[in-house]
N, CA, C and O atoms as a MOPAC input file, in Angstrom:
PM7 MOZYME 1SCF
protein

 N    155.84000 1    65.09000 1   178.98400 1
 C    156.37300 1    65.57900 1   177.60900 1
 C    156.69300 1    64.89800 1   176.28200 1
 O    156.93600 1    63.71100 1   176.06500 1
 N    156.63800 1    65.88600 1   175.48400 1
 C    156.50900 1    65.22600 1   173.70800 1
 C    157.77200 1    65.21700 1   173.36300 1
 O    158.73200 1    65.94900 1   173.60100 1
 N    157.55200 1    63.98300 1   172.58800 1
 C    158.58700 1    63.67200 1   171.33400 1
 C    157.85900 1    63.47200 1   170.13900 1
 O    156.70000 1    63.10900 1   169.93600 1
 N    158.85300 1    63.81100 1   169.34300 1
 C    158.82300 1    63.78100 1   167.73500 1
 C    159.51900 1    62.97000 1   167.06500 1
 O    160.72800 1    63.19700 1   167.10400 1
 N    159.18100 1    62.08100 1   166.44700 1
 C    160.19500 1    60.98600 1   165.95500 1
 C    160.27000 1    60.78800 1   164.47300 1
 O    159.38300 1    60.03100 1   164.07900 1
 N    161.06700 1    61.24200 1   163.52600 1
 C    161.29900 1    61.06200 1   162.06600 1
 C    162.40700 1    59.85900 1   161.79900 1
 O    163.59900 1    59.86600 1   162.10900 1
 N    161.61200 1    58.77400 1   161.09500 1
 C    162.64200 1    58.30700 1   160.62500 1
 C    161.85100 1    57.25300 1   159.55300 1
 O    160.84300 1    56.59500 1   159.80900 1
 N    162.48000 1    57.28300 1   158.49200 1
 C    162.06700 1    56.09500 1   157.46500 1
 C    162.00900 1    55.09100 1   157.50600 1
 O    161.15800 1    54.46700 1   156.87100 1
 N    163.36600 1    54.23000 1   158.68300 1
 C    162.84200 1    52.86600 1   158.81000 1
 C    161.96600 1    52.41500 1   159.59300 1
 O    162.03900 1    52.71000 1   160.78500 1
 N    161.11900 1    51.74100 1   159.20000 1
 C    159.94700 1    51.41400 1   160.10600 1
 C    160.32500 1    50.34900 1   161.50100 1
 O    159.91500 1    50.59300 1   162.63600 1
 N    160.90500 1    49.53500 1   161.26000 1
 C    161.55400 1    49.07000 1   162.52200 1
 C    161.93900 1    49.53000 1   163.52200 1
 O    161.55200 1    49.24200 1   164.65400 1
 N    163.08400 1    50.62200 1   163.08700 1
 C    163.76100 1    51.47400 1   163.62000 1
 C    162.98100 1    52.32400 1   164.51800 1
 O    163.05700 1    52.51700 1   165.73200 1
 N    162.25100 1    52.76000 1   163.65300 1
 C    161.30900 1    53.95000 1   164.05000 1
 C    160.23900 1    53.22500 1   164.94000 1
 O    159.93900 1    53.85700 1   165.95300 1
 N    159.72400 1    52.25000 1   164.79400 1
 C    159.34900 1    51.37200 1   166.02500 1
 C    159.83300 1    51.25300 1   167.35400 1
 O    159.21700 1    51.49700 1   168.39200 1
 N    161.21500 1    50.77900 1   167.19100 1
 C    161.60500 1    50.24900 1   168.12000 1
 C    162.20200 1    52.21800 1   168.96700 1
 O    162.20400 1    52.58000 1   170.14400 1
 N    162.42200 1    52.63700 1   168.26400 1
 C    162.79300 1    54.23300 1   169.28800 1
 C    161.37500 1    54.87100 1   169.82300 1
 O    161.25200 1    55.66700 1   170.75400 1
 N    160.37200 1    54.33900 1   169.02600 1
 C    159.14000 1    55.00500 1   170.02300 1
 C    158.89200 1    54.14300 1   171.16800 1
 O    158.49400 1    54.56700 1   172.25300 1
 N    159.16600 1    52.76600 1   170.86900 1
 C    159.01800 1    51.85000 1   172.33900 1
 C    159.69700 1    52.25800 1   173.37700 1
 O    159.13300 1    52.35300 1   174.46800 1
 N    161.21000 1    52.61400 1   173.19600 1
 C    161.95400 1    52.99200 1   174.43000 1
 C    161.99200 1    54.21800 1   174.70500 1
 O    162.46000 1    54.41300 1   175.82700 1
 N    161.54600 1    55.61300 1   173.87100 1
 C    161.52800 1    56.74800 1   174.51200 1
 C    160.09200 1    56.50300 1   174.96700 1
 O    160.03500 1    56.92300 1   176.12300 1
 N    159.09500 1    56.09500 1   174.65600 1
 C    157.49500 1    55.63200 1   175.67200 1
 C    157.97100 1    55.00800 1   176.82600 1
 O    157.66500 1    55.35600 1   177.96600 1
 N    158.65500 1    54.16300 1   176.56200 1
 C    159.19900 1    53.33300 1   177.71400 1
 C    159.81000 1    54.23500 1   179.15400 1
 O    159.80200 1    53.93300 1   180.34700 1
 N    160.36500 1    55.56100 1   178.35900 1
 C    160.75900 1    56.43100 1   179.24200 1
 C    160.20000 1    57.89000 1   179.96100 1
 O    160.68300 1    58.83700 1   180.58100 1
 N    158.75500 1    57.40100 1   179.42300 1
 C    157.59600 1    58.50100 1   179.77800 1
 C    157.26800 1    59.70500 1   178.82600 1
 O    156.56600 1    60.68800 1   179.06200 1
 N    157.98700 1    59.35900 1   177.64200 1
 C    157.48700 1    60.26800 1   176.23300 1
 C    156.23300 1    60.19100 1   175.80800 1
 O    155.83700 1    59.02700 1   175.88300 1
 N    155.26000 1    61.08700 1   175.30400 1
 C    154.50800 1    60.97100 1   174.25300 1
 C    155.29400 1    61.37000 1   173.00100 1
 O    155.84000 1    62.38600 1   172.57100 1
 N    155.10700 1    60.14600 1   172.62700 1
 C    155.87100 1    60.24900 1   171.36300 1
 C    154.83200 1    60.44200 1   169.94800 1
 O    153.84100 1    59.71200 1   169.97100 1
 N    154.95700 1    61.24800 1   168.87000 1
 C    154.56900 1    61.24500 1   167.70000 1
 C    155.80800 1    60.47300 1   166.70300 1
 O    156.99300 1    60.79900 1   166.63900 1
 N    155.28800 1    59.63700 1   166.15100 1
 C    156.34700 1    59.18900 1   164.92300 1
 C    155.76500 1    59.21200 1   163.27400 1
 O    154.67900 1    58.87900 1   162.79800 1
 N    156.81300 1    59.67400 1   162.75600 1
 C    156.64900 1    60.11900 1   161.23700 1
 C    157.31300 1    59.17100 1   160.37700 1
 O    158.28900 1    58.59200 1   160.85400 1
 N    157.04800 1    58.97300 1   159.49000 1
 C    158.25500 1    57.89800 1   158.43100 1
 C    158.85100 1    58.79500 1   157.25100 1
 O    159.73100 1    58.40300 1   156.48500 1
 N    158.21900 1    60.11600 1   157.21000 1
 C    159.34900 1    61.12100 1   156.55400 1
 C    159.06900 1    62.69200 1   157.00100 1
 O    157.98500 1    63.05000 1   157.46200 1
 N    160.05100 1    63.46500 1   156.82600 1
 C    159.97800 1    64.87000 1   157.16200 1
 C    158.83300 1    65.62300 1   156.77200 1
 O    158.38400 1    66.51200 1   157.49700 1
 N    158.30000 1    65.30200 1   155.60100 1
 C    156.93900 1    66.38100 1   154.94100 1
 C    156.28800 1    65.94500 1   156.05500 1
 O    156.23800 1    66.74200 1   156.99200 1
 N    155.67300 1    64.66000 1   156.21300 1
 C    154.41900 1    64.34200 1   157.00300 1
 C    154.39500 1    65.55900 1   158.49700 1
 O    153.50800 1    66.38700 1   158.70500 1
 N    155.46500 1    65.35700 1   159.23600 1
 C    156.02300 1    66.12200 1   160.48100 1
 C    155.41600 1    67.51900 1   160.08300 1
 O    154.39700 1    67.93700 1   160.63300 1
 N    156.08700 1    68.23200 1   159.09800 1
 C    156.03800 1    69.61100 1   158.78600 1
 C    154.39700 1    69.95400 1   158.42700 1
 O    153.93700 1    70.99000 1   158.90600 1
 N    153.46200 1    69.03200 1   157.53400 1
 C    152.20700 1    69.23300 1   157.38800 1
 C    151.41500 1    68.89100 1   158.47700 1
 O    150.19800 1    68.89600 1   158.29000 1
 N    151.91000 1    68.54900 1   159.75000 1
 C    150.84400 1    67.62100 1   160.85100 1
 C    150.88600 1    68.79500 1   161.36000 1
 O    149.99000 1    68.53400 1   162.16300 1
 N    151.20100 1    70.11900 1   161.65900 1
 C    150.95700 1    70.87300 1   162.71100 1
 C    151.26700 1    70.92700 1   163.99900 1
 O    151.30900 1    72.00000 1   164.60200 1
 N    151.53100 1    69.70000 1   164.59400 1
 C    151.41000 1    69.17000 1   165.62100 1
 C    152.35600 1    69.55100 1   166.60600 1
 O    152.12100 1    69.50900 1   167.81300 1
 N    153.36300 1    69.90300 1   166.12700 1
 C    154.84100 1    70.25200 1   166.62000 1
 C    154.69700 1    71.06400 1   168.05000 1
 O    153.50000 1    71.34200 1   168.12500 1
 N    155.35700 1    71.55700 1   169.18600 1
 C    154.86200 1    72.39100 1   170.12400 1
 C    156.57000 1    72.78100 1   170.42700 1
 O    157.53000 1    72.42000 1   169.74700 1
 N    156.58000 1    73.75400 1   171.85100 1
 C    157.73000 1    74.35500 1   171.89500 1
 C    158.20200 1    73.23300 1   173.02600 1
 O    159.31900 1    72.74800 1   172.84400 1
 N    157.55700 1    72.84900 1   174.00900 1
 C    158.32900 1    71.69200 1   174.55000 1
 C    158.35700 1    70.43500 1   174.71600 1
 O    158.19200 1    69.75200 1   175.72700 1
 N    158.65800 1    70.07300 1   173.26500 1
 C    158.97000 1    68.94700 1   172.88000 1
 C    160.27500 1    68.69600 1   172.51500 1
 O    161.04800 1    69.64200 1   172.66500 1
 N    160.83800 1    67.40000 1   171.96100 1
 C    161.72300 1    67.46100 1   171.55100 1
 C    162.10000 1    66.44500 1   170.25000 1
 O    161.84400 1    65.25700 1   170.44400 1
 N    162.46200 1    66.67000 1   169.43900 1
 C    162.52900 1    65.91400 1   167.66800 1
 C    164.19500 1    64.82600 1   167.94000 1
 O    165.26800 1    65.05300 1   168.49900 1
 N    163.72000 1    63.86300 1   167.33500 1
 C    164.38800 1    62.78900 1   167.25800 1
 C    164.57800 1    62.41700 1   165.72400 1
 O    163.93100 1    61.41300 1   165.42600 1
 N    165.24500 1    62.92800 1   164.75700 1
 C    164.93600 1    62.59000 1   163.48000 1
 C    166.70300 1    62.29500 1   163.11400 1
 O    167.77200 1    62.67100 1   163.59600 1
 N    166.19800 1    61.27200 1   161.81300 1
 C    167.57300 1    60.00300 1   161.32000 1
 C    167.65300 1    61.39500 1   160.59800 1
 O    166.86700 1    62.34100 1   160.54200 1
 N    169.00200 1    61.14700 1   160.02100 1
 C    169.43500 1    62.26600 1   159.01500 1
 C    169.40100 1    61.65500 1   157.44000 1
 O    168.94400 1    62.46600 1   156.63500 1
 N    169.78800 1    60.42400 1   156.90200 1
 C    169.67300 1    60.08500 1   155.32600 1
 C    168.11900 1    59.85500 1   155.51000 1
 O    167.75100 1    59.07100 1   156.38500 1
 N    167.25700 1    60.46500 1   154.77200 1
 C    165.74100 1    59.60900 1   154.31000 1
 C    165.75700 1    60.55700 1   152.87800 1
 O    166.19000 1    61.67300 1   152.59000 1
 N    165.19700 1    59.71500 1   152.31700 1
 C    164.37900 1    60.15000 1   150.71600 1
 C    163.73300 1    61.36300 1   150.80600 1
 O    162.73400 1    61.59900 1   151.48600 1
 N    164.44000 1    62.25200 1   149.97700 1
 C    163.77600 1    63.98200 1   149.75200 1
 C    164.85900 1    64.66300 1   151.01700 1
 O    166.08800 1    64.70500 1   150.98300 1
 N    164.05100 1    65.09600 1   151.96500 1
 C    164.51500 1    65.96300 1   153.03600 1
 C    165.36800 1    65.18300 1   153.73700 1
 O    165.29100 1    63.95500 1   153.73100 1
 N    166.32900 1    65.92000 1   154.45700 1
 C    167.28100 1    64.75900 1   155.21300 1
 C    166.89500 1    65.59900 1   156.64200 1
 O    166.38200 1    66.71400 1   156.55000 1
 N    167.16400 1    65.01100 1   157.91700 1
 C    166.93700 1    65.34800 1   159.01400 1
 C    167.35000 1    66.94400 1   159.60000 1
 O    166.72200 1    67.72000 1   160.32000 1
 N    168.59500 1    67.03600 1   158.99400 1
 C    169.16200 1    68.74200 1   159.33000 1
 C    168.12300 1    69.56700 1   158.51900 1
 O    167.33700 1    70.34200 1   159.06400 1
 N    168.17100 1    69.35100 1   157.21000 1
 C    166.75800 1    69.95200 1   156.58100 1
 C    165.80100 1    70.46200 1   157.23700 1
 O    165.47400 1    71.63000 1   157.44900 1
 N    165.26200 1    69.21200 1   157.62300 1
 C    163.85200 1    69.01100 1   158.44400 1
 C    164.10300 1    70.25700 1   159.85400 1
 O    163.36800 1    71.24200 1   159.93300 1
 N    165.02600 1    70.04400 1   160.68300 1
 C    165.35700 1    71.13300 1   161.57300 1
 C    165.43100 1    72.57900 1   161.31600 1
 O    165.03200 1    73.45500 1   162.08400 1
 N    166.05100 1    72.77100 1   160.01400 1
 C    166.08300 1    73.98300 1   159.37300 1
 C    164.71200 1    74.69100 1   158.63700 1
 O    164.51000 1    75.89800 1   158.50600 1
 N    163.89700 1    73.64700 1   158.22900 1
 C    162.37400 1    73.96900 1   158.26100 1
 C    161.90000 1    74.39100 1   159.32300 1
 O    161.75700 1    75.61300 1   159.37600 1
 N    161.59700 1    73.79500 1   160.21300 1
 C    160.88600 1    74.04400 1   161.45500 1
 C    161.20100 1    75.19000 1   162.06300 1
 O    160.30000 1    75.94100 1   162.43800 1
 N    162.54000 1    75.50400 1   162.25400 1
 C    163.04400 1    76.96100 1   162.74100 1
 C    162.81700 1    77.47500 1   161.92100 1
 O    162.02400 1    78.20300 1   162.51800 1
 N    162.76100 1    77.93200 1   160.65400 1
 C    162.38300 1    79.04500 1   159.62300 1
 C    161.11000 1    79.50100 1   160.12500 1
 O    160.71200 1    80.66500 1   160.16100 1
 N    160.41500 1    78.28000 1   160.57300 1
 C    158.70300 1    79.00400 1   160.72500 1
 C    158.39500 1    78.80900 1   162.00400 1
 O    157.30800 1    78.36500 1   162.37200 1
 N    159.67100 1    79.24300 1   163.03200 1
 C    159.21200 1    79.49900 1   164.17300 1
 C    159.52900 1    78.37100 1   165.05600 1
 O    159.76400 1    78.74500 1   166.20500 1
 N    159.61000 1    77.07900 1   164.86800 1
 C    159.26100 1    76.08500 1   166.20300 1
 C    160.90900 1    75.58700 1   166.40600 1
 O    161.67400 1    74.98400 1   165.65300 1
 N    161.06500 1    76.13600 1   167.78600 1
 C    162.38800 1    76.07500 1   168.30500 1
 C    162.90500 1    75.00400 1   169.19900 1
 O    163.82400 1    75.13200 1   170.00800 1
 N    162.07400 1    73.72500 1   168.91500 1
 C    162.09300 1    73.15600 1   169.73100 1
 C    163.48900 1    71.82700 1   169.66500 1
 O    163.77500 1    71.20600 1   168.64200 1
 N    164.13400 1    71.66400 1   170.94200 1
 C    165.17500 1    70.94400 1   170.46800 1
 C    165.21700 1    69.65300 1   169.73800 1
 O    164.33200 1    68.79900 1   169.69600 1
 N    166.36400 1    69.64400 1   169.17900 1
 C    166.70300 1    68.35900 1   168.55800 1
 C    167.77900 1    67.55400 1   168.42700 1
 O    168.88100 1    67.99000 1   168.75900 1
 N    167.66300 1    66.47200 1   168.00800 1
 C    168.71800 1    65.05700 1   167.97300 1
 C    168.57800 1    64.68600 1   166.74300 1
 O    167.53600 1    64.60600 1   166.09400 1
 N    170.25100 1    64.33200 1   166.25000 1
 C    169.92200 1    63.86600 1   165.09500 1
 C    170.67400 1    62.37700 1   165.35900 1
 O    171.33700 1    61.97700 1   166.31600 1
 N    170.27400 1    61.71900 1   164.06400 1
 C    170.52300 1    59.92400 1   164.64800 1
 C    171.39000 1    59.78400 1   162.99900 1
 O    170.87100 1    60.41300 1   162.07700 1
 N    172.45700 1    59.10600 1   162.74700 1
 C    172.95500 1    58.95400 1   161.55900 1
 C    173.67000 1    57.77100 1   161.91800 1
 O    174.20800 1    57.58500 1   163.01000 1
 N    173.64900 1    56.80600 1   160.74300 1
 C    174.65100 1    55.83600 1   160.59000 1
 C    176.09900 1    55.90500 1   159.79800 1
 O    176.79300 1    54.99700 1   159.34200 1
 N    176.28800 1    57.37600 1   159.81200 1
 C    177.25200 1    57.89100 1   158.82400 1
 C    177.50600 1    59.21600 1   159.40900 1
 O    177.04200 1    60.11700 1   158.71000 1
 N    178.05300 1    59.57700 1   160.39100 1
 C    178.06500 1    60.49000 1   161.21500 1
 C    179.68100 1    61.10200 1   160.99100 1
 O    180.39600 1    61.15300 1   161.99200 1
 N    180.22600 1    61.55600 1   159.67500 1
 C    181.18400 1    62.36100 1   159.28600 1
 C    181.39500 1    63.71300 1   159.56400 1
 O    180.62200 1    64.51600 1   160.08600 1
 N    182.54300 1    63.87200 1   159.14900 1
 C    182.84800 1    65.46800 1   159.91300 1
 C    181.79000 1    66.50800 1   158.90300 1
 O    181.98800 1    67.70900 1   159.08700 1
 N    180.84500 1    66.20000 1   158.00700 1
 C    180.46000 1    67.38900 1   157.57300 1
 C    179.14300 1    67.49300 1   157.94900 1
 O    178.52800 1    68.54300 1   157.76800 1
 N    178.57000 1    66.39400 1   158.51800 1
 C    177.23600 1    66.17200 1   158.98500 1
 C    177.73200 1    66.75600 1   160.37400 1
 O    176.94700 1    67.64700 1   160.69800 1
 N    178.80500 1    66.58500 1   161.38600 1
 C    178.86800 1    67.07800 1   162.41900 1
 C    179.22100 1    68.46700 1   162.54800 1
 O    178.88500 1    69.26600 1   163.42300 1
 N    179.94200 1    68.62500 1   161.55200 1
 C    179.95100 1    70.18900 1   161.50700 1
 C    178.82800 1    71.10100 1   161.23100 1
 O    178.77500 1    72.22300 1   161.73700 1
 N    177.61800 1    70.47400 1   160.16000 1
 C    176.51500 1    70.95600 1   160.00800 1
 C    175.64700 1    71.19400 1   161.33700 1
 O    175.04500 1    72.19100 1   161.73500 1
 N    175.81900 1    69.79400 1   161.92500 1
 C    174.63100 1    70.23200 1   163.21700 1
 C    175.41900 1    70.53400 1   164.48100 1
 O    174.80200 1    70.52600 1   165.54600 1
 N    176.26400 1    70.70700 1   164.47400 1
 C    177.12800 1    71.79300 1   165.56100 1
 C    176.48400 1    73.06400 1   165.46600 1
 O    175.91700 1    73.66100 1   166.38100 1
 N    176.64000 1    73.47800 1   164.10400 1
 C    176.20100 1    74.62700 1   163.83800 1
 C    174.74600 1    75.28000 1   163.65400 1
 O    174.38100 1    76.44800 1   163.51500 1
 N    174.07100 1    74.06900 1   163.70900 1
 C    172.37500 1    74.14600 1   164.48500 1
 C    172.08500 1    73.72200 1   165.29500 1
 O    170.95600 1    73.27500 1   165.49800 1
 N    173.42100 1    73.70900 1   166.38400 1
 C    172.96800 1    73.57800 1   167.95700 1
 C    172.22100 1    71.92800 1   167.87700 1
 O    171.21700 1    71.82300 1   168.58200 1
 N    172.60800 1    70.72900 1   167.12600 1
 C    171.77000 1    69.66700 1   167.33100 1
 C    172.75200 1    68.60200 1   167.61000 1
 O    173.63800 1    68.46200 1   166.76700 1
 N    172.75400 1    67.90200 1   168.53900 1
 C    173.31300 1    66.66200 1   169.04500 1
 C    173.46200 1    65.64500 1   168.04500 1
 O    172.48700 1    65.26800 1   167.39400 1
 N    174.78600 1    65.10100 1   167.84700 1
 C    174.46100 1    64.02000 1   166.71000 1
 C    174.86300 1    62.61800 1   167.53900 1
 O    175.72900 1    62.59400 1   168.41400 1
 N    173.99800 1    61.32900 1   167.06300 1
 C    174.34300 1    60.04300 1   167.89400 1
 C    173.93100 1    59.44100 1   166.63000 1
 O    172.97900 1    59.66800 1   165.88300 1
 N    175.23300 1    58.33000 1   166.57500 1
 C    175.93400 1    57.32000 1   165.83700 1
 C    174.89000 1    55.90000 1   165.84500 1
 O    174.92000 1    55.09800 1   166.77900 1
 N    174.11100 1    55.76900 1   164.82000 1
 C    173.42700 1    54.73500 1   165.34400 1
 C    173.67500 1    53.12900 1   165.70500 1
 O    172.98300 1    52.13100 1   165.90900 1
 N    175.02500 1    53.47200 1   165.66200 1
 C    175.78500 1    51.89300 1   166.54500 1
 C    175.73100 1    52.08800 1   168.11000 1
 O    176.00100 1    51.17800 1   168.89500 1
 N    175.32800 1    53.45900 1   168.51700 1
 C    175.32400 1    53.70800 1   170.15100 1
 C    174.14600 1    53.97700 1   170.25500 1
 O    173.87400 1    54.25000 1   171.42400 1
 N    173.02600 1    54.05000 1   169.37000 1
 C    171.93200 1    54.85000 1   169.68900 1
 C    171.16000 1    54.02600 1   171.12200 1
 O    170.46300 1    54.80200 1   171.77600 1
 N    171.19700 1    53.02200 1   171.49400 1
 C    170.33900 1    52.24300 1   172.65100 1
 C    171.19400 1    53.48500 1   173.60100 1
 O    170.62700 1    54.57300 1   173.71000 1
 N    172.43500 1    53.30400 1   174.21500 1
 C    173.19100 1    53.41900 1   174.68100 1
 C    173.00700 1    54.99400 1   175.18200 1
 O    172.80400 1    55.28600 1   176.36000 1
 N    173.13600 1    56.21200 1   173.82700 1
 C    172.81700 1    57.53700 1   174.63800 1
 C    171.83000 1    57.98000 1   173.87900 1
 O    172.20900 1    59.02100 1   173.34200 1
 N    170.54300 1    57.65200 1   173.50800 1
 C    169.35800 1    58.32000 1   172.82000 1
 C    168.72500 1    58.75800 1   173.94700 1
 O    168.27900 1    59.90500 1   173.89900 1
 N    168.54000 1    57.97400 1   175.19600 1
 C    167.55900 1    58.78800 1   176.10000 1
 C    168.14400 1    59.80500 1   176.92100 1
 O    167.56300 1    60.87200 1   177.11800 1
 N    169.48200 1    59.47700 1   177.50600 1
 C    170.46800 1    60.36400 1   178.16500 1
 C    170.41400 1    61.76800 1   177.10600 1
 O    170.09100 1    62.85800 1   177.57700 1
 N    170.68700 1    61.64600 1   175.96000 1
 C    170.71900 1    62.69500 1   175.30400 1
 C    169.23900 1    63.71400 1   175.28600 1
 O    169.28000 1    64.93800 1   175.40600 1
 N    167.85400 1    62.83700 1   175.09500 1
 C    166.85400 1    63.14300 1   175.41400 1
 C    166.53900 1    64.22500 1   176.77100 1
 O    166.07500 1    65.36500 1   176.77500 1
 N    166.96500 1    63.41400 1   177.79800 1
 C    166.36700 1    64.22600 1   178.43700 1
 C    167.26900 1    65.16600 1   178.79300 1
 O    166.73000 1    66.13900 1   179.32200 1
 N    168.91700 1    65.26200 1   178.66100 1
 C    169.52200 1    66.50900 1   178.77800 1
 C    169.41700 1    67.73500 1   177.99400 1
 O    169.85100 1    68.79800 1   178.43800 1
 N    168.63400 1    67.60100 1   176.38000 1
 C    168.22100 1    68.66500 1   175.74700 1
 C    167.07400 1    68.87700 1   176.06300 1
 O    166.84200 1    70.02700 1   175.69000 1
 N    165.83500 1    68.28800 1   176.72900 1
 C    164.62600 1    68.80600 1   177.47300 1
 C    164.77700 1    69.28600 1   178.90700 1
 O    164.06200 1    70.21500 1   179.28300 1
 N    165.80500 1    68.62800 1   179.88400 1
 C    166.58200 1    69.36000 1   181.07100 1
 C    166.88300 1    71.30400 1   180.47700 1
 O    166.41100 1    72.39500 1   180.79900 1
 N    167.92100 1    70.80300 1   179.48800 1
 C    168.48600 1    72.17000 1   179.31000 1
 C    167.19800 1    73.28400 1   178.77900 1
 O    167.08900 1    74.45600 1   179.14100 1
 N    166.51900 1    72.73100 1   178.06900 1
 C    164.95400 1    73.58600 1   177.42100 1
 C    164.46000 1    74.04200 1   179.10500 1
 O    164.35000 1    75.25400 1   179.29300 1
 N    164.25500 1    73.38500 1   179.94700 1
 C    163.70600 1    73.87000 1   180.94300 1
 C    164.48900 1    74.95100 1   181.80600 1
 O    163.86500 1    75.67000 1   182.58700 1
 N    165.73500 1    75.04400 1   181.66700 1
 C    166.53600 1    75.84800 1   182.75300 1
 C    166.45700 1    77.46200 1   181.98500 1
 O    166.98500 1    78.43100 1   182.53000 1

């Protein structure tokens, strides 16, 4: 399984990449949404994990841009401020939200859930 990780925080991106790879995913990590969009390496059997708050494009805008070009891979949004507006917008896009405070406890289980749902 492939994972795509987008986070502008170098240390968090590195830690999340390590955590996901330890679970058997092959992870491509990006420091900004624009790099993922220009890379062209996304795939339909992957899962996107993206931070919400980044310079330029936020994580939900990234999901929207991917979907507009036909890439429907499941996505998980990570944020330090899971306010009502973000949660509502993410729910409308069918994107689970994980609070950064609970990240290590729930990210791997969410990735497994969305990948399993994708296979069914």
